[in-house]
N, CA and C of each residue as an Amber inpcrd file, in Angstrom:
protein
   486
 -23.0770000 -47.6550000  60.8560000 -22.7700000 -47.8280000  62.2350000
 -23.5110000 -46.8330000  62.7550000 -24.0850000 -47.0960000  64.0790000
 -24.6730000 -46.0230000  64.6630000 -24.5740000 -46.1400000  66.2270000
 -24.5090000 -44.9550000  66.4690000 -23.4260000 -44.5840000  67.6790000
 -24.2080000 -43.4680000  68.2050000 -24.0680000 -43.1810000  69.6390000
 -24.6000000 -41.8900000  70.3850000 -23.4230000 -41.5060000  71.1570000
 -23.5520000 -39.9700000  71.4730000 -22.5900000 -39.3370000  72.5360000
 -23.2690000 -38.9230000  73.4660000 -22.5520000 -38.9410000  74.5590000
 -23.1300000 -38.7170000  75.9110000 -22.2420000 -38.1700000  76.9030000
 -22.4440000 -37.2090000  77.7270000 -21.3130000 -36.7220000  78.8510000
 -20.8210000 -37.8120000  79.3950000 -19.4620000 -37.5210000  79.9180000
 -18.9350000 -38.6630000  80.8960000 -19.3650000 -38.3360000  82.1950000
 -19.5130000 -39.8860000  82.5330000 -20.1350000 -39.7070000  84.0460000
 -19.0990000 -40.3360000  85.0700000 -19.0090000 -40.5190000  86.2800000
 -18.4550000 -41.1880000  87.2620000 -18.1720000 -42.8010000  86.9370000
 -19.4560000 -43.3020000  86.4040000 -19.1230000 -44.6660000  86.0510000
 -18.0770000 -45.1430000  84.8760000 -17.7980000 -43.7170000  84.2750000
 -16.8880000 -44.0120000  83.2500000 -15.6540000 -44.1420000  83.1760000
 -15.0850000 -43.6870000  84.5130000 -13.5610000 -43.1240000  84.8860000
 -12.9000000 -44.6620000  84.5880000 -13.3820000 -45.9910000  84.7180000
 -12.3820000 -47.0360000  84.2570000 -12.3820000 -47.2460000  82.8660000
 -13.1820000 -46.8770000  82.1050000 -13.1950000 -46.9610000  80.4710000
 -12.1640000 -45.5990000  80.1070000 -12.1760000 -44.4330000  80.8580000
 -11.3140000 -43.3420000  80.7000000  -9.6020000 -44.0280000  80.9720000
  -9.3950000 -44.9080000  81.5990000  -8.2600000 -45.5000000  81.6910000
  -7.9140000 -46.0920000  80.5190000  -9.0120000 -46.9710000  80.1650000
  -8.5570000 -47.8990000  78.8990000  -8.4600000 -47.1580000  77.7700000
  -9.1230000 -45.7280000  77.6670000  -8.9920000 -44.8030000  76.6320000
  -7.5320000 -44.3010000  76.7480000  -7.2640000 -43.8460000  77.9370000
  -5.7490000 -43.3210000  78.0350000  -4.6790000 -44.1680000  77.4460000
  -5.0510000 -45.8310000  77.9070000  -3.9060000 -46.7480000  77.3060000
  -3.8240000 -46.4090000  75.8030000  -4.8800000 -46.4190000  75.2230000
  -5.4270000 -46.5820000  73.7290000  -4.7760000 -45.5160000  73.2650000
  -4.6270000 -44.0680000  73.9620000  -4.1920000 -43.0620000  73.4190000
  -2.6220000 -43.0740000  72.9420000  -1.9280000 -43.9270000  73.4650000
  -0.6150000 -43.7730000  73.4850000  -0.2840000 -44.3270000  72.1830000
   0.2790000 -43.5340000  71.2980000   0.4490000 -43.8830000  69.7090000
   1.7830000 -45.0340000  69.8250000   1.5300000 -45.9450000  68.9420000
   2.4210000 -47.0630000  68.7300000   2.5270000 -47.2700000  67.2880000
   3.9100000 -46.8620000  67.0170000   3.6330000 -47.0320000  65.3940000
   3.5760000 -48.7420000  64.9590000   3.0510000 -48.9120000  63.4180000
   3.0230000 -49.7420000  63.3920000   4.3800000 -50.7720000  63.0880000
   3.7770000 -52.3800000  63.6230000   4.9800000 -53.2970000  63.8940000
   5.7390000 -53.0080000  65.0940000   5.4930000 -51.9800000  65.9510000
   6.0900000 -51.6000000  67.2220000   5.5460000 -52.3750000  68.1170000
   6.2890000 -52.7030000  69.2800000   5.7290000 -53.3210000  70.6650000
   4.9360000 -52.4130000  71.2400000   3.6770000 -52.5620000  71.9280000
   2.7990000 -51.8320000  72.4550000   3.5400000 -51.5330000  73.6870000
   3.1970000 -50.0600000  74.5350000   3.5650000 -50.0370000  75.7260000
   3.0230000 -51.2020000  76.8320000   3.7370000 -51.5490000  77.7460000
   3.3670000 -52.2320000  79.2410000   2.2440000 -51.4380000  79.7580000
   1.0830000 -52.0170000  80.2860000   0.1000000 -51.4520000  81.0500000
   0.4000000 -50.6930000  82.2900000   1.7780000 -50.8920000  82.8760000
   2.4230000 -50.2690000  83.5930000   2.4910000 -49.0610000  83.3990000
   2.4150000 -48.4520000  82.1370000   2.9590000 -46.7890000  81.9100000
   1.7080000 -46.2480000  82.4930000   0.7820000 -46.6360000  82.5820000
  -0.8790000 -45.9870000  83.2450000  -0.5210000 -45.7290000  84.6630000
   0.7650000 -45.9600000  85.4210000   0.9970000 -45.7610000  86.7020000
   2.2550000 -44.4000000  86.8800000   2.6790000 -44.6250000  85.6160000
   3.4650000 -43.3330000  85.2930000   2.6500000 -41.9620000  85.9200000
   3.6120000 -41.1630000  87.0110000   2.4720000 -40.0950000  87.1760000
   2.1730000 -38.8780000  86.1030000   3.1760000 -38.9080000  85.0470000
   3.3120000 -38.1740000  83.8610000   2.0160000 -38.6340000  82.8760000
   1.6550000 -39.6860000  83.0460000   0.4830000 -40.4870000  82.4500000
  -0.9870000 -40.4280000  83.1560000  -0.9820000 -40.8720000  84.1290000
  -2.0350000 -40.9280000  85.3000000  -2.4920000 -39.6890000  85.4020000
  -1.9180000 -38.6170000  85.4920000  -2.4770000 -37.0880000  85.6920000
  -3.8830000 -37.1030000  84.6900000  -3.7950000 -37.4240000  83.6050000
  -4.8220000 -37.5010000  82.6310000  -6.3920000 -37.8580000  83.1030000
  -6.2180000 -38.9620000  83.7750000  -7.4100000 -39.5830000  84.4410000
  -7.5740000 -39.6230000  85.9940000  -6.3280000 -39.6450000  86.8010000
  -6.2680000 -39.8320000  88.3490000  -7.0300000 -38.7700000  88.5780000
  -8.0490000 -38.9890000  89.7480000  -8.7610000 -38.1900000  90.6950000
  -9.8570000 -37.4050000  89.6260000 -10.4570000 -38.2180000  88.6700000
 -11.6010000 -37.3290000  87.5500000 -12.6120000 -36.8820000  88.1390000
 -13.0330000 -35.5560000  87.7050000 -14.2770000 -35.1630000  88.1810000
 -14.1000000 -33.9860000  89.0300000 -12.6850000 -33.5870000  88.9430000
 -12.2740000 -32.3690000  89.8040000 -12.8900000 -31.0830000  88.7550000
 -12.9060000 -30.1170000  89.2430000 -13.2800000 -28.2540000  88.8420000
 -12.7700000 -28.3120000  87.2060000 -13.5500000 -28.3240000  86.0360000
 -12.9600000 -28.0770000  85.0530000 -12.8280000 -29.3970000  84.1190000
 -12.8100000 -30.5800000  84.4540000 -12.6950000 -31.9920000  84.1620000
 -14.1490000 -31.9160000  83.0180000 -14.1170000 -32.2410000  81.9300000
 -15.3730000 -32.6630000  81.0290000 -14.8680000 -33.2910000  79.8920000
 -16.0630000 -33.7290000  79.3880000 -15.7070000 -34.4350000  78.1640000
 -17.0900000 -35.3850000  77.6230000 -16.4970000 -36.2130000  76.7120000
 -17.9080000 -37.1660000  76.4300000 -17.5070000 -38.7350000  75.9710000
 -18.4740000 -39.3080000  75.9890000 -18.2490000 -40.7830000  75.4800000
 -18.7910000 -41.0690000  74.2900000 -18.4470000 -41.8850000  73.4140000
 -19.0420000 -42.4310000  72.2800000 -19.5700000 -43.9460000  72.7020000
 -20.8260000 -44.2040000  72.3260000 -21.7020000 -45.6160000  72.8220000
 -21.8570000 -46.0940000  71.5070000 -21.6310000 -47.4990000  71.4030000
 -22.3970000 -48.2720000  70.2530000 -24.0070000 -48.5180000  70.1990000
 -24.4040000 -49.3230000  69.6020000 -26.1680000 -49.6260000  69.6900000
 -26.2520000 -50.4040000  70.9710000 -25.0960000 -51.0140000  71.0970000
 -25.3770000 -51.9500000  72.3030000 -25.2640000 -51.2720000  73.9580000
 -24.9010000 -49.9200000  73.6540000 -24.4840000 -48.7300000  74.8030000
 -23.2600000 -49.2280000  75.4150000 -22.1750000 -49.6250000  74.6630000
 -20.6710000 -49.8160000  75.0800000 -20.1790000 -48.7630000  74.3700000
 -19.3150000 -48.4320000  75.6540000 -18.5530000 -47.1330000  75.3790000
 -17.3070000 -47.5950000  73.8270000 -17.2670000 -46.8170000  73.2060000
 -16.3850000 -46.8410000  72.0260000 -15.1110000 -45.7750000  71.7460000
 -15.5070000 -44.9440000  72.4020000 -14.4350000 -43.6100000  72.2510000
 -14.5180000 -42.7140000  73.4980000 -13.7670000 -41.9330000  73.5500000
 -13.7990000 -40.6580000  74.5900000 -13.1920000 -39.5110000  74.3690000
 -13.6790000 -38.5050000  74.6590000 -12.8740000 -36.9170000  74.6450000
 -12.8820000 -36.2670000  75.8100000 -11.8020000 -36.0970000  76.3060000
 -11.9890000 -35.1560000  77.5560000 -11.0640000 -33.8620000  77.3550000
 -11.3890000 -33.1690000  78.4250000 -10.7650000 -31.9110000  78.4960000
 -10.3070000 -31.5680000  79.8450000  -8.8590000 -31.5720000  80.3720000
  -8.6150000 -31.1300000  81.8040000  -7.4420000 -29.9570000  81.9270000
  -7.5620000 -29.1680000  82.7900000  -6.5950000 -28.1200000  83.2330000
  -5.6830000 -28.9460000  83.9300000  -4.5630000 -28.1470000  83.6840000
  -3.3550000 -28.3260000  84.4650000  -2.6190000 -26.9660000  84.6990000
  -1.8570000 -27.1560000  85.4100000  -1.0240000 -25.9690000  86.0060000
   0.5930000 -25.7890000  85.7160000   1.2840000 -24.7560000  85.9010000
   2.8000000 -24.5590000  86.1310000   3.4570000 -25.6770000  86.7920000
   3.0990000 -26.1790000  87.9620000   3.6580000 -26.9550000  88.7020000
   3.1370000 -28.6810000  88.2600000   2.0840000 -28.6240000  87.1600000
   1.5440000 -30.0070000  87.0240000   1.1790000 -30.0850000  85.4870000
   2.2270000 -29.7410000  84.5560000   2.0420000 -29.3310000  83.2120000
   1.6100000 -30.7840000  82.5240000   0.7690000 -30.9600000  81.6900000
   0.5360000 -32.0250000  80.9100000   1.5460000 -31.8220000  79.6410000
   1.2670000 -32.9320000  78.9030000   2.4670000 -33.0640000  77.2740000
   2.0840000 -31.8630000  76.5710000   1.0680000 -31.5460000  76.8010000
   0.2620000 -30.3280000  75.5880000  -0.0870000 -29.0410000  76.3650000
   0.6090000 -28.8550000  77.4300000   0.4970000 -27.7890000  78.2370000
   0.4800000 -26.3010000  77.5550000  -0.0840000 -25.6240000  77.5030000
   0.3680000 -23.6910000  77.0930000  -0.1000000 -23.0330000  77.9220000
  -0.9830000 -23.1670000  79.0470000  -1.3850000 -22.2640000  79.7510000
  -2.3160000 -22.7890000  80.9020000  -2.3560000 -22.1140000  82.3920000
  -3.4780000 -22.6020000  83.0740000  -4.8190000 -22.6490000  82.5720000
  -5.0530000 -21.4940000  81.6410000  -6.4230000 -21.1160000  80.9640000
  -6.7290000 -21.9810000  79.9670000  -5.8150000 -22.7260000  79.7420000
  -6.1410000 -23.5570000  78.3570000  -6.5350000 -25.0240000  78.7120000
  -7.6150000 -25.7230000  78.9040000  -7.5480000 -27.2040000  78.5720000
  -6.7340000 -28.0390000  77.6550000  -6.4350000 -29.1870000  78.1070000
  -5.6010000 -30.0620000  77.3910000  -6.5440000 -31.2030000  76.7450000
  -6.3090000 -31.4800000  75.7560000  -7.6870000 -32.4520000  75.3230000
  -7.1150000 -33.8440000  75.2200000  -7.7400000 -34.8540000  75.4260000
  -7.7010000 -36.3700000  75.2650000  -8.4820000 -36.8670000  74.4800000
  -8.0200000 -37.6190000  73.4860000  -8.9890000 -38.7580000  72.8800000
  -8.2330000 -39.7980000  72.3670000  -9.5160000 -40.9890000  72.3090000
  -9.0960000 -42.1650000  71.8030000 -10.4500000 -42.9460000  71.1750000
 -10.1440000 -43.5040000  70.6380000 -11.4450000 -44.3640000  69.9910000
 -10.6060000 -45.7770000  69.7120000 -11.6100000 -47.1330000  70.3470000
 -11.5270000 -48.2240000  69.8930000 -11.0800000 -48.6980000  68.6750000
  -9.8550000 -49.2220000  68.6690000  -8.9570000 -49.8150000  67.2000000
 -10.5080000 -50.3130000  66.3840000 -11.2630000 -50.9580000  66.6860000
 -12.2840000 -51.3350000  65.6120000 -12.9100000 -50.3910000  64.9880000
 -13.1290000 -49.1870000  65.9650000 -14.2690000 -48.2120000  65.6150000
 -13.5030000 -46.7040000  64.9660000 -12.4310000 -47.1700000  64.7240000
 -11.7080000 -45.6480000  63.9030000 -11.9700000 -45.6620000  62.7480000
 -11.8250000 -44.7520000  62.1580000 -12.0330000 -44.3050000  60.7070000
 -13.4820000 -44.2560000  60.0340000 -14.2440000 -43.9450000  61.2640000
 -15.7920000 -44.0140000  60.7870000 -16.6890000 -42.7130000  61.4010000
 -15.9300000 -41.7920000  61.6410000 -16.3270000 -40.3240000  61.8340000
 -16.5900000 -40.0280000  63.0670000 -16.2770000 -41.0800000  64.0270000
 -16.3720000 -40.6630000  65.6870000 -15.5060000 -39.7800000  66.1190000
 -14.2430000 -39.8140000  65.6710000 -13.2040000 -38.7380000  66.2460000
 -14.0330000 -37.4130000  65.8500000 -14.3080000 -37.1820000  64.6240000
 -15.1550000 -35.9190000  64.2750000 -16.2700000 -35.5290000  65.1640000
 -17.0980000 -36.7600000  65.0460000 -18.2870000 -36.1860000  66.2670000
 -18.1110000 -35.9500000  67.3860000 -16.9850000 -36.4550000  68.1230000
 -16.7270000 -36.3740000  69.3090000 -16.1150000 -34.5810000  69.7510000
 -15.1820000 -34.7680000  68.4440000 -14.4390000 -33.1710000  68.4820000
 -15.6420000 -32.3250000  68.4650000 -16.8820000 -32.1230000  67.4590000
 -17.8050000 -31.3430000  67.3460000 -18.6020000 -31.0300000  68.3850000
 -18.9060000 -32.2880000  68.9730000 -19.2980000 -32.0260000  70.3520000
 -19.1230000 -31.1870000  71.4680000 -17.4750000 -31.5980000  71.4360000
 -16.5090000 -30.9740000  72.7340000 -16.7190000 -29.1390000  72.3150000
 -16.0110000 -29.1630000  70.7850000 -16.1420000 -27.7330000  70.6220000
 -17.4530000 -27.0950000  70.9470000 -18.5750000 -27.4310000  70.6760000
 -19.7210000 -26.9230000  70.9120000 -19.9860000 -26.6460000  72.5660000
 -19.6480000 -27.4760000  73.1880000 -19.8700000 -27.5800000  74.7350000
 -18.5920000 -26.5670000  75.3010000 -17.4440000 -26.5830000  74.5770000
 -16.6000000 -25.5780000  75.0060000 -16.9960000 -24.1080000  74.8610000
 -17.5090000 -24.0310000  73.6210000 -18.1770000 -22.1890000  73.3150000
 -19.1420000 -22.2060000  74.2320000 -19.9340000 -23.1240000  74.4320000
 -21.1110000 -22.5120000  75.4780000 -20.5040000 -22.6120000  76.7340000
 -19.2250000 -22.9610000  77.3390000 -18.7360000 -22.5890000  78.3240000
 -17.6550000 -21.3040000  78.4850000 -17.7140000 -20.9060000  77.1210000
 -16.7880000 -19.7730000  76.8600000 -15.3450000 -19.9960000  77.0500000
 -14.9510000 -20.9200000  76.6540000 -13.3280000 -21.4090000  76.4730000
 -12.7830000 -21.0900000  75.3210000 -11.7300000 -20.4670000  75.5070000
 -11.0230000 -19.5150000  74.2810000 -10.2410000 -20.5260000  73.3900000
  -9.5360000 -21.3780000  74.0350000  -8.3820000 -22.0790000  73.2130000
  -8.3960000 -23.4490000  73.9380000  -8.1670000 -24.7310000  73.2720000
  -7.8640000 -25.5770000  73.6780000  -6.3280000 -26.1840000  73.2140000
  -5.9100000 -27.2390000  73.7670000  -4.1460000 -27.7330000  73.5350000
  -4.3500000 -29.1510000  73.4510000  -3.2440000 -29.8990000  72.7700000
  -3.1640000 -31.0860000  72.8360000  -1.6530000 -31.7940000  72.7130000
  -1.3270000 -32.9080000  72.6690000  -0.2120000 -33.5040000  72.2540000
  -0.3070000 -34.5540000  71.2500000   0.1210000 -34.5740000  70.3060000
   0.0260000 -35.7280000  69.2230000   1.5540000 -36.1860000  68.8670000
   1.6840000 -37.3180000  68.4860000   2.9630000 -37.9700000  67.9010000
   2.5230000 -37.4100000  66.3960000   3.8610000 -37.0880000  66.0560000
   3.7980000 -36.3990000  64.5630000   3.8320000 -37.4390000  63.4490000
   3.7890000 -38.8380000  64.0710000   3.9230000 -40.0570000  63.1450000
   2.3680000 -40.4710000  62.9830000   1.2650000 -40.1070000  63.8960000
   0.1050000 -40.4430000  64.0760000  -0.6160000 -39.3760000  62.9350000
  -0.3890000 -39.6510000  61.7000000  -0.9430000 -39.0300000  60.7880000
  -2.4350000 -38.6440000  60.5690000  -3.1980000 -39.7930000  61.0670000
  -4.7820000 -39.6770000  60.6450000  -5.1640000 -38.8470000  62.1570000
  -4.3360000 -38.7880000  63.2050000  -4.8690000 -38.1090000  64.2100000
  -4.5440000 -36.5450000  63.9450000  -3.3710000 -36.3350000  63.3520000
  -2.8740000 -34.8640000  63.0240000  -3.7930000 -34.2140000  61.9820000
  -4.0320000 -34.7130000  61.0460000  -4.7100000 -34.6230000  60.1240000
  -6.1180000 -33.9810000  60.6590000  -6.7180000 -35.1240000  61.4890000
  -8.2620000 -34.7090000  62.1320000  -8.3670000 -33.3220000  62.7190000
  -7.1250000 -33.4500000  63.6740000  -6.8670000 -32.1010000  64.6280000
  -6.9030000 -30.9750000  63.5550000  -5.8020000 -30.9110000  62.4560000
  -6.0180000 -29.8070000  61.8690000  -7.3890000 -29.4350000  61.0480000
  -7.9750000 -30.3140000  60.7930000  -9.3930000 -30.1070000  60.3050000
  -9.9250000 -28.9350000  61.1790000  -9.8920000 -29.2070000  62.3800000
 -10.4470000 -28.4730000  63.5360000  -9.6660000 -27.3310000  63.9560000
  -8.5540000 -26.5300000  63.3530000  -8.0100000 -25.4970000  63.3220000
  -6.7700000 -25.6620000  64.2960000  -6.5860000 -27.0410000  64.5480000
  -5.2070000 -26.9530000  65.5850000  -4.1790000 -26.8170000  64.4430000
  -3.1740000 -25.9070000  65.2520000  -2.0910000 -25.4470000  64.7980000
  -0.6490000 -25.8830000  65.6070000   0.7270000 -26.3420000  65.0470000
   1.6440000 -26.4710000  65.9280000   1.9630000 -25.3610000  66.7130000
   2.2880000 -25.6920000  67.8610000   2.8310000 -24.6570000  68.8300000
   3.9850000 -24.8960000  69.4740000   4.7180000 -25.9250000  69.2640000
   5.7540000 -26.7090000  69.7020000   6.1820000 -27.8690000  69.6510000
   7.2590000 -28.1580000  70.2680000   7.4650000 -29.8110000  70.4700000
   7.9960000 -30.1850000  72.2970000   7.3210000 -31.1080000  72.3920000
   7.8620000 -31.7390000  73.9400000   8.0670000 -33.2050000  73.6750000
   9.3100000 -33.2730000  73.8020000  10.1670000 -34.5750000  73.5010000
   9.9650000 -34.8070000  71.9750000   9.2500000 -36.1480000  71.8020000
   8.7580000 -36.3780000  70.1530000   7.5490000 -35.9090000  69.6640000
   6.4450000 -35.3430000  70.3910000   5.4810000 -34.8440000  70.2490000
   4.8830000 -33.5040000  70.0600000   3.9610000 -33.3320000  69.2750000
   3.8450000 -31.6930000  68.8020000   3.0000000 -31.4410000  69.9600000
   2.9410000 -30.2000000  69.9990000   1.9300000 -29.5350000  70.8680000
   1.2640000 -28.9610000  70.1060000  -0.2390000 -28.8820000  69.9430000
  -0.9690000 -28.1400000  68.9620000  -2.0620000 -27.3540000  69.6530000
  -2.4870000 -26.2830000  69.0120000  -3.4370000 -25.1930000  69.9510000
  -4.5660000 -25.0590000  69.0670000  -5.6500000 -24.9010000  69.1610000
  -7.0380000 -24.4420000  68.3200000  -8.0990000 -23.3490000  69.0080000
  -8.2590000 -22.3900000  68.4920000  -9.1190000 -21.5730000  68.8200000
 -10.5050000 -22.0250000  68.9730000 -11.2270000 -21.9470000  69.9010000
 -12.2740000 -22.5630000  70.2660000 -13.2870000 -21.7730000  69.5070000
């Protein structure tokens, strides 16, 4: 399977909304979330107003140039915490891959690209929030040095040194 990775542009924002929806973990056999959930301010904050200072990330595209996955980092603050918030100087990671393309190494490639970019920008740490039942994601993040730092609701907050 051939794909490439490129930086996010403003034209990718509609795809980021799609990936935000994809990133909401639904256990096997359970009803998916209503798309209205994207209007919930606690969820929408991950994409709304994309392009502010510190926002960055990458898009994986297939050989036809269609986006198939994304990885983003965004900074939050004490007044507007993300689910994986650990501090104002630690960006929060969001990642999703279209279902048909999962398990093909794209998540690993996106994480490698992101970590290189963060190192170049001298970012020290990165955090995320993941459902503990999403074992594939948890294992992937652990391979990149993410360690459990707490729980928010039913999700694990994980942190990694860049």
